[in-house]
TIFI-754025 format. One record per atom (N, C-alpha, C): residue in one letter; atom name; x, y, z. Coordinates in steps of 0.02 Angstrom, whole numbers, plus 32768, in hexadecimal, padded with zeros to 4 digits. Example, Ala and Ser with C-alpha at 12.3 -4.5 7.8 and 13.67 -1.06 7.14 Angstrom:
<sites>
A|N|8294|7EE4|8186
A|CA|8267|7F1F|8186
A|C|8294|7F5B|8186
S|N|8282|7F90|8162
S|CA|82AC|7FCB|8165
S|C|8285|8002|818A
</sites>
This chain:
<sites>
M|N|AEC1|9AC5|FAF3
M|CA|AEF6|9AAA|FAC9
M|C|AEF3|9ACE|FA85
N|N|AF2C|9AE5|FA6D
N|CA|AF30|9B0A|FA2E
N|C|AF3D|9ADB|F9F4
T|N|AF19|9AE7|F9BE
T|CA|AF21|9AC0|F981
T|C|AF25|9AF1|F947
T|N|AF51|9AE4|F917
T|CA|AF5A|9B10|F8DD
T|C|AF49|9AEB|F89D
L|N|AF24|9B0C|F873
L|CA|AF17|9AF3|F82F
L|C|AF36|9B24|F7FE
L|N|AF5B|9B0A|F7CE
L|CA|AF76|9B33|F798
L|C|AF4B|9B25|F75A
L|N|AF1D|9B52|F74A
L|CA|AEF4|9B4A|F70E
L|C|AF1E|9B5D|F6D2
V|N|AF27|9B2F|F6A3
V|CA|AF52|9B3A|F669
V|C|AF28|9B35|F62A
R|N|AF22|9B6D|F607
R|CA|AF03|9B6B|F5C5
R|C|AF36|9B4F|F595
H|N|AF1F|9B24|F568
H|CA|AF4C|9B04|F538
H|C|AF71|9B37|F50C
A|N|AFA9|9B23|F4F2
A|CA|AFD0|9B4B|F4C3
A|C|AFAE|9B4A|F47E
E|N|AFCA|9B71|F451
E|CA|AFAD|9B78|F40D
E|C|AFA8|9B35|F3EA
S|N|AF6C|9B28|F3CF
S|CA|AF62|9AE8|F3AC
S|C|AF54|9AF6|F362
D|N|AF5B|9AC1|F33B
D|CA|AF51|9AC6|F2F3
D|C|AF0B|9AAD|F2E2
A|N|AEDE|9ADA|F2D4
A|CA|AE98|9AC9|F2C5
A|C|AE92|9A9B|F288
R|N|AEC4|9A99|F25E
R|CA|AEC1|9A70|F221
R|C|AEDF|9A2B|F22C
S|N|AEF6|9A1C|F268
S|CA|AF1C|99DE|F272
S|C|AEF1|99A2|F285
G|N|AEB0|99A7|F27D
G|CA|AE86|996D|F28A
G|C|AE4A|997D|F2B3
P|N|AE26|9948|F2C9
P|CA|ADEB|9952|F2F3
P|C|ADFC|9979|F332
D|N|ADCB|999D|F34C
D|CA|ADD5|99CA|F384
D|C|ADFA|99AA|F3BF
R|N|ADE6|996F|F3D3
R|CA|AE06|994E|F40C
R|C|AE4E|9939|F3FF
E|N|AE60|9932|F3C0
E|CA|AEA2|9919|F3AE
E|C|AED3|994F|F397
R|N|AEBB|998D|F393
R|CA|AEE7|99C3|F37C
R|C|AF24|99CB|F3A8
G|N|AF5D|99CA|F388
G|CA|AF9B|99D4|F3AC
G|C|AFAD|9A1D|F3B2
L|N|AFEB|9A2A|F3C0
L|CA|B004|9A6F|F3C8
L|C|B02A|9A83|F38A
T|N|B029|9AC3|F37B
T|CA|B052|9ADF|F346
T|C|B09A|9AE1|F35E
A|N|B0C8|9AF3|F333
A|CA|B10E|9AFA|F348
A|C|B113|9B2E|F37F
K|N|B0EF|9B66|F379
K|CA|B0EE|9B99|F3AE
K|C|B0D0|9B7D|F3EE
G|N|B09B|9B55|F3E7
G|CA|B07B|9B36|F421
G|C|B0AB|9B07|F445
R|N|B0D1|9AE0|F420
R|CA|B103|9AB3|F43F
R|C|B139|9ADB|F463
E|N|B14E|9B11|F443
E|CA|B181|9B3C|F461
E|C|B166|9B5C|F4A2
D|N|B128|9B73|F4A0
D|CA|B10A|9B92|F4DB
D|C|B0FE|9B5F|F512
A|N|B0EC|9B21|F501
A|CA|B0E3|9AED|F533
A|C|B125|9ADE|F556
A|N|B15C|9ADE|F530
A|CA|B19E|9AD4|F54E
A|C|B1B0|9B0F|F57A
L|N|B19F|9B4C|F565
L|CA|B1AB|9B88|F58D
L|C|B183|9B85|F5CE
L|N|B145|9B6E|F5CA
L|CA|B11A|9B66|F604
L|C|B13B|9B35|F636
T|N|B152|9AFD|F61D
T|CA|B174|9ACB|F647
T|C|B1B0|9AEC|F669
D|N|B1D7|9B12|F643
D|CA|B212|9B34|F65F
D|C|B1FE|9B67|F693
K|N|B1CB|9B8F|F685
K|CA|B1B5|9BC5|F6B2
K|C|B19D|9BA8|F6F5
L|N|B17D|9B6D|F6F4
L|CA|B162|9B50|F731
L|C|B190|9B1B|F74F
R|N|B1CD|9B16|F736
R|CA|B1FC|9AE2|F74C
R|C|B207|9AE1|F797
G|N|B20F|9B19|F7B6
G|CA|B21E|9B1B|F7FE
G|C|B1E0|9B15|F82A
M|N|B1A6|9B13|F80D
M|CA|B168|9B11|F834
M|C|B156|9AC9|F847
R|N|B140|9AC1|F883
R|CA|B128|9A80|F89A
R|C|B0E8|9A6E|F874
I|N|B0E7|9A35|F854
I|CA|B0AB|9A1A|F834
I|C|B0A8|99D1|F847
D|N|B071|99BE|F868
D|CA|B068|997A|F881
D|C|B03F|994E|F853
A|N|B018|996D|F826
A|CA|AFED|9947|F7F9
A|C|AFE0|9971|F7BB
V|N|AFD3|994E|F784
V|CA|AFC2|9970|F745
V|C|AF84|994F|F729
A|N|AF52|9979|F71B
A|CA|AF13|9961|F6FD
A|C|AF08|9988|F6BD
S|N|AEE0|996C|F690
S|CA|AED5|998F|F651
S|C|AE93|997B|F631
S|N|AE7B|99A7|F608
S|CA|AE48|9998|F5D8
S|C|AE61|995F|F5AD
P|N|AE34|9936|F591
P|CA|AE4B|9900|F566
P|C|AE62|9918|F521
Y|N|AE58|9957|F510
Y|CA|AE6C|9971|F4CF
Y|C|AEB8|9974|F4CA
A|N|AED3|995D|F493
A|CA|AF1C|9957|F48A
A|C|AF40|9999|F499
R|N|AF25|99D1|F481
R|CA|AF48|9A11|F48B
R|C|AF4F|9A23|F4D5
A|N|AF1F|9A10|F4FE
A|CA|AF25|9A1D|F546
A|C|AF57|99EE|F566
V|N|AF54|99AE|F555
V|CA|AF83|997D|F571
V|C|AFCB|998F|F55D
L|N|AFD5|99A0|F51E
L|CA|B019|99B1|F507
L|C|B034|99EF|F529
T|N|B009|9A1D|F53C
T|CA|B01F|9A5B|F55D
T|C|B039|9A4C|F5A4
V|N|B01A|9A1D|F5C8
V|CA|B02F|9A0F|F60D
V|C|B05C|99D1|F614
R|N|B067|99AD|F5DE
R|CA|B08E|996F|F5E2
R|C|B0D5|997C|F5FD
G|N|B0F5|99B2|F5E9
G|CA|B139|99C0|F601
G|C|B13A|99CA|F64D
L|N|B106|99EA|F669
L|CA|B102|99F2|F6B1
L|C|B100|99AF|F6D4
A|N|B0DA|9981|F6B8
A|CA|B0D4|993D|F6D5
A|C|B115|9916|F6CB
D|N|B130|9917|F68E
D|CA|B16C|98EF|F67F
D|C|B1A6|9903|F6AB
E|N|B1B1|9944|F6B5
E|CA|B1E9|995A|F6DE
E|C|B1E4|9942|F726
R|N|B1A7|9935|F73D
R|CA|B19D|9922|F782
R|C|B18E|98D7|F78A
G|N|B190|98B3|F752
G|CA|B181|986C|F754
G|C|B138|985D|F764
L|N|B10C|988A|F750
L|CA|B0C4|9882|F75D
L|C|B09F|986D|F71E
A|N|B067|984E|F727
A|CA|B03A|983E|F6EF
A|C|B00D|987B|F6E3
V|N|AFF3|9881|F6A7
V|CA|AFC0|98B3|F699
V|C|AF7D|988F|F6A0
H|N|AF56|98A2|F6D2
H|CA|AF15|9884|F6DD
H|C|AEE1|98A9|F6B3
V|N|AEC2|9885|F687
V|CA|AE91|98A3|F659
V|C|AE4D|98A4|F67B
L|N|AE2F|98E0|F67C
L|CA|ADEC|98E9|F698
L|C|ADBE|9904|F661
E|N|AD8C|98DE|F650
E|CA|AD5D|98F2|F61C
E|C|AD3B|9935|F62D
E|N|AD32|9943|F66D
E|CA|AD11|9981|F682
E|C|AD37|99C0|F66E
L|N|AD77|99B9|F65E
L|CA|ADA1|99F2|F64B
L|C|ADA0|99FF|F5FF
R|N|AD77|99D9|F5DA
R|CA|AD76|99DE|F591
R|C|AD5E|9A22|F579
E|N|AD69|9A2D|F539
E|CA|AD52|9A6A|F518
E|C|AD06|9A6D|F51A
R|N|ACEC|9AA9|F51E
R|CA|ACA4|9AB3|F51C
R|C|AC8B|9AA9|F4D5
R|N|AC56|9A84|F4CE
R|CA|AC37|9A79|F48C
R|C|AC03|9AB0|F483
L|N|AC10|9ADE|F455
L|CA|ABE3|9B16|F44A
L|C|ABA5|9B03|F423
H|N|ABAB|9AD2|F3F6
H|CA|AB72|9ABE|F3CC
H|C|AB7A|9A75|F3B9
G|N|AB45|9A59|F39C
G|CA|AB45|9A12|F38E
G|C|AB64|99FC|F34C
E|N|AB7B|9A29|F324
E|CA|AB98|9A18|F2E3
E|C|ABE2|9A05|F2EB
D|N|ABFB|99DC|F2BE
D|CA|AC42|99C9|F2C0
D|C|AC6F|9A01|F2A6
A|N|AC57|9A27|F275
A|CA|AC7F|9A5E|F259
A|C|AC80|9A98|F28A
P|N|ACBA|9ABA|F291
P|CA|ACBD|9AF4|F2BE
P|C|AC92|9B2D|F2A3
L|N|AC7B|9B57|F2D0
L|CA|AC56|9B93|F2BD
L|C|AC86|9BC4|F29B
P|N|AC6D|9BEB|F26C
P|CA|AC96|9C22|F251
P|C|ACAA|9C51|F28B
R|N|ACE3|9C71|F286
R|CA|AD00|9C99|F2BC
R|C|ACCF|9CCA|F2DB
E|N|ACAB|9CF0|F2B2
E|CA|AC7C|9D22|F2CD
E|C|AC43|9D02|F2F2
A|N|AC29|9CCA|F2D9
A|CA|ABF3|9CA6|F2FA
A|C|AC0C|9C88|F33C
F|N|AC49|9C6F|F33B
F|CA|AC67|9C54|F378
F|C|AC6D|9C89|F3AE
L|N|AC89|9CC3|F39B
L|CA|AC90|9CFA|F3CB
L|C|AC4D|9D12|F3E5
A|N|AC1B|9D16|F3B9
A|CA|ABD8|9D2C|F3CE
A|C|ABBA|9CFA|F400
A|N|ABC4|9CB9|F3F4
A|CA|ABA9|9C87|F421
A|C|ABCB|9C8A|F465
V|N|AC0C|9C92|F466
V|CA|AC30|9C97|F4A6
V|C|AC1C|9CD6|F4CA
R|N|AC19|9D0F|F4A7
R|CA|AC04|9D4E|F4C6
R|C|ABBF|9D47|F4E6
R|N|AB91|9D2A|F4C0
R|CA|AB4D|9D22|F4D8
R|C|AB4B|9CF6|F517
S|N|AB75|9CC2|F518
S|CA|AB75|9C95|F552
S|C|AB8C|9CB6|F592
F|N|ABB8|9CE7|F58E
F|CA|ABCC|9D0C|F5C9
F|C|AB93|9D39|F5E2
A|N|AB6C|9D53|F5B3
A|CA|AB33|9D7E|F5C5
A|C|AAF7|9D55|F5DC
D|N|AAEC|9D1B|F5BE
D|CA|AAB4|9CEF|F5CF
D|C|AACE|9CA8|F5D8
P|N|AADE|9C95|F616
P|CA|AAFE|9C54|F621
P|C|AAD4|9C17|F60F
D|N|AA93|9C21|F601
D|CA|AA68|9BE9|F5ED
D|C|AA5F|9BE6|F5A2
A|N|AA79|9C17|F57D
A|CA|AA74|9C17|F534
A|C|AA9B|9BDB|F519
V|N|AA7F|9BBB|F4E7
V|CA|AAA1|9B80|F4CA
V|C|AA8A|9B78|F481
L|N|AABA|9B68|F457
L|CA|AAAA|9B58|F412
L|C|AA93|9B0E|F40F
P|N|AA6C|9AFB|F3DD
P|CA|AA56|9AB5|F3D8
P|C|AA91|9A85|F3DC
G|N|AA8A|9A54|F408
G|CA|AABD|9A21|F410
G|C|AAF9|9A37|F439
G|N|AAF8|9A74|F452
G|CA|AB31|9A8F|F477
G|C|AB29|9A8A|F4C2
E|N|AB58|9AA7|F4E4
E|CA|AB5A|9AA7|F52D
E|C|AB58|9AEF|F544
S|N|AB2B|9B00|F571
S|CA|AB26|9B44|F589
S|C|AB61|9B56|F5B5
F|N|AB6B|9B96|F5BF
F|CA|AB9E|9BAF|F5ED
F|C|AB94|9B8F|F632
R|N|AB56|9B91|F64A
R|CA|AB47|9B77|F68D
R|C|AB59|9B2D|F693
E|N|AB48|9B06|F660
E|CA|AB57|9ABE|F661
E|C|ABA3|9AB2|F660
A|N|ABC6|9AD5|F634
A|CA|AC0F|9ACC|F62F
A|C|AC31|9AE3|F66F
Q|N|AC1A|9B1B|F68A
Q|CA|AC38|9B35|F6C8
Q|C|AC2E|9B03|F701
A|N|ABF3|9AE6|F707
A|CA|ABE5|9AB6|F73C
A|C|AC13|9A79|F734
R|N|AC1D|9A63|F6F6
R|CA|AC49|9A2A|F6E8
R|C|AC91|9A3B|F6FD
G|N|ACA8|9A77|F6EA
G|CA|ACEC|9A8C|F6FB
G|C|ACF6|9A94|F747
L|N|ACC4|9AB0|F768
L|CA|ACC9|9AB8|F7B1
L|C|ACC7|9A74|F7D4
G|N|ACA2|9A45|F7B7
G|CA|ACA3|9A01|F7D3
G|C|ACE9|99E4|F7D1
A|N|AD0C|99EF|F799
A|CA|AD52|99D7|F793
A|C|AD7F|99FA|F7C6
V|N|AD75|9A3C|F7CF
V|CA|AD9D|9A62|F800
V|C|AD93|9A44|F845
H|N|AD55|9A39|F859
H|CA|AD48|9A1F|F89C
H|C|AD63|99D8|F8A4
R|N|AD5F|99B1|F870
R|CA|AD7B|996D|F872
R|C|ADC7|9970|F87B
L|N|ADE8|999E|F857
L|CA|AE31|99A5|F85D
L|C|AE44|99C0|F8A2
L|N|AE1D|99EF|F8BC
L|CA|AE2C|9A09|F8FF
L|C|AE28|99D1|F933
G|N|ADF6|99A6|F92C
G|CA|ADEF|996F|F95B
G|C|AE27|993C|F955
A|N|AE3D|992F|F919
A|CA|AE70|98FC|F90C
A|C|AEB6|9914|F91D
H|N|AEC2|9956|F91D
H|CA|AF06|996F|F925
H|C|AF0C|99A2|F95E
R|N|AEE6|9997|F993
R|CA|AEE8|99C5|F9CD
R|C|AF2F|99CF|F9E5
G|N|AF41|9A0F|F9EE
G|CA|AF82|9A20|FA07
G|C|AFB9|9A1F|F9D2
G|N|AFA7|9A10|F994
G|CA|AFD8|9A0D|F95E
G|C|AFC8|9A3D|F927
T|N|AFEA|9A33|F8EF
T|CA|AFE1|9A5D|F8B4
T|C|AFD5|9A30|F878
A|N|AFA0|9A3F|F853
A|CA|AF90|9A1A|F816
A|C|AF8F|9A4A|F7DA
A|N|AFB2|9A37|F7A5
A|CA|AFAF|9A5B|F766
A|C|AF74|9A3E|F73F
V|N|AF4C|9A69|F720
V|CA|AF0E|9A53|F701
V|C|AF0A|9A6F|F6BA
G|N|AF14|9A44|F688
G|CA|AF10|9A59|F642
G|C|AEC9|9A5B|F629
T|N|AEB6|9A94|F60E
T|CA|AE71|9A9C|F5F6
T|C|AE6F|9ACD|F5BB
H|N|AE35|9AEB|F5B1
H|CA|AE28|9B16|F577
H|C|AE13|9B5C|F58E
G|N|AE1D|9B8D|F564
G|CA|AE11|9BD2|F576
G|C|ADC9|9BE0|F58C
N|N|AD99|9BC5|F567
N|CA|AD53|9BD3|F578
N|C|AD43|9BB6|F5BC
L|N|AD56|9B78|F5C9
L|CA|AD48|9B58|F609
L|C|AD6F|9B7A|F641
M|N|ADAD|9B8D|F634
M|CA|ADD6|9BAF|F665
M|C|ADB3|9BF0|F67B
A|N|AD9B|9C17|F64B
A|CA|AD79|9C56|F65B
A|C|AD38|9C49|F682
M|N|AD15|9C14|F671
M|CA|ACD7|9C03|F695
M|C|ACE5|9BF0|F6DD
I|N|AD1A|9BC9|F6E8
I|CA|AD2D|9BB5|F72C
I|C|AD3F|9BF4|F753
L|N|AD69|9C1F|F737
L|CA|AD7E|9C5B|F759
L|C|AD43|9C8B|F766
R|N|AD14|9C8D|F738
R|CA|ACD9|9CB8|F741
R|C|ACAF|9CA2|F77D
A|N|ACAF|9C63|F78E
A|CA|AC8A|9C4C|F7C8
A|C|ACA4|9C6D|F808
Y|N|ACE2|9C83|F807
Y|CA|AD01|9CA2|F841
Y|C|AD06|9CEE|F83B
D|N|AD03|9D07|F7FD
D|CA|AD0D|9D4F|F7F1
D|C|ACE7|9D63|F7B2
A|N|ACB2|9D8B|F7BC
A|CA|AC87|9DA0|F784
A|C|ACAC|9DCA|F750
R|N|ACE7|9DE4|F762
R|CA|AD0E|9E0B|F731
R|C|AD2B|9DDF|F6FA
C|N|AD2A|9D9E|F703
C|CA|AD41|9D70|F6CF
C|C|AD09|9D67|F69C
D|N|AD05|9D98|F670
D|CA|ACCE|9D9C|F640
D|C|ACE7|9D8C|F5F9
F|N|ACBF|9D9E|F5C8
F|CA|ACD2|9D91|F582
F|C|AD14|9DB4|F571
A|N|AD1C|9DF2|F586
A|CA|AD5A|9E16|F578
A|C|AD96|9DF4|F599
F|N|AD8D|9DD9|F5D5
F|CA|ADC1|9DB3|F5F7
F|C|ADD4|9D76|F5CC
W|N|ADA1|9D51|F5B6
W|CA|ADAC|9D16|F58D
W|C|ADD4|9D28|F54E
E|N|ADC1|9D60|F52E
E|CA|ADE4|9D75|F4F1
E|C|AE2D|9D84|F4FD
R|N|AE3E|9D9A|F539
R|CA|AE84|9DAD|F549
R|C|AEAF|9D71|F55D
L|N|AE90|9D37|F569
L|CA|AEB9|9CFD|F57C
L|C|AEEB|9CED|F545
A|N|AF26|9CDA|F55A
A|CA|AF5B|9CC7|F52B
A|C|AF5A|9C7B|F520
M|N|AF80|9C65|F4F0
M|CA|AF8A|9C1D|F4E3
M|C|AFD4|9C0F|F4E6
P|N|AFED|9BEF|F519
P|CA|AFCA|9BD8|F555
P|C|AFBE|9C12|F585
D|N|AF9C|9C03|F5BB
D|CA|AF94|9C33|F5F1
D|C|AF91|9C0A|F631
V|N|AFA4|9C28|F669
V|CA|AFA5|9C04|F6A9
V|C|AF8B|9C32|F6E0
Y|N|AF5B|9C19|F705
Y|CA|AF42|9C3B|F741
Y|C|AF4B|9C0D|F77D
R|N|AF67|9C29|F7B1
R|CA|AF71|9C05|F7F0
R|C|AF36|9C15|F81E
L|N|AF14|9BE2|F835
L|CA|AEDC|9BEA|F863
L|C|AEEF|9BCA|F8A5
D|N|AEF0|9BF2|F8DA
D|CA|AF02|9BD9|F91C
D|C|AEC2|9BD2|F946
F|N|AEB7|9B97|F960
F|CA|AE7C|9B88|F987
F|C|AE8F|9B77|F9CF
E|N|AE66|9B8D|F9FE
E|CA|AE6A|9B75|FA42
E|C|AE2C|9B4B|FA4C
H|N|AE35|9B0C|FA54
H|CA|ADFF|9ADB|FA51
H|C|ADE0|9AE2|FA0C
D|N|ADA0|9AF2|FA05
D|CA|AD82|9AFA|F9C3
D|C|AD74|9B43|F9B2
E|N|AD8E|9B70|F9DA
E|CA|AD82|9BB7|F9D0
E|C|ADBD|9BD8|F9AD
L|N|ADAF|9BF9|F975
L|CA|ADE4|9C1B|F950
L|C|ADFF|9C55|F979
R|N|AE41|9C57|F981
R|CA|AE62|9C8D|F9A7
R|C|AE8A|9CBC|F97B
G|N|AE9C|9CA6|F93F
G|CA|AEC4|9CD1|F914
G|C|AECA|9CB7|F8CE
V|N|AECF|9CE5|F89F
V|CA|AED9|9CD5|F858
V|C|AF13|9CFF|F83F
E|N|AF41|9CDF|F81A
E|CA|AF79|9D03|F7FE
E|C|AF88|9CE8|F7B8
R|N|AF8F|9D16|F789
R|CA|AFA2|9D02|F746
R|C|AFEE|9CF7|F745
L|N|B002|9CBC|F72C
L|CA|B04A|9CAB|F72B
L|C|B068|9CB1|F6E5
W|N|B040|9CBE|F6B3
W|CA|B057|9CC1|F66E
W|C|B04F|9D08|F654
N|N|B081|9D20|F62E
N|CA|B078|9D62|F60F
N|C|B09D|9D64|F5CE
</sites>
């Protein structure tokens, strides 16, 4: 039985608009989320799941609303916590930490979550969604780092450079036969 997951990286968010989980979308992000809804309008979508972060939910809400579906929030799809501090890392330190995590999946900053831990969490959500939506299509709102980690589990070419090239939003279609990945296609450009 074939099942499709549409991994959706959230649209552009405003880092100054509040706590990380509550950050909404910028005007461009809202425009891109509407464009995403329009681009996927003709596609069958049976369920919509999302990270609990507002920017992820807002990016996939139009897909759900058009189909009369709820957005099911899954904590496992949340943003990766790179370190234990509330303040974000400076840009260069952030990039260095992400780069290092692709090279060493067990590397972790104090209070943070390693690549391996976040990837296992994300793959757990994927398998849960595959089981719940066998034979259907689920749109899955998440974050770029977690999206790249999930994809890397299936293809080692999804590395740091791949992560850097992800757009906001971005969409990858994953086609599974039972629990085995049969194809990946980027739907956003």
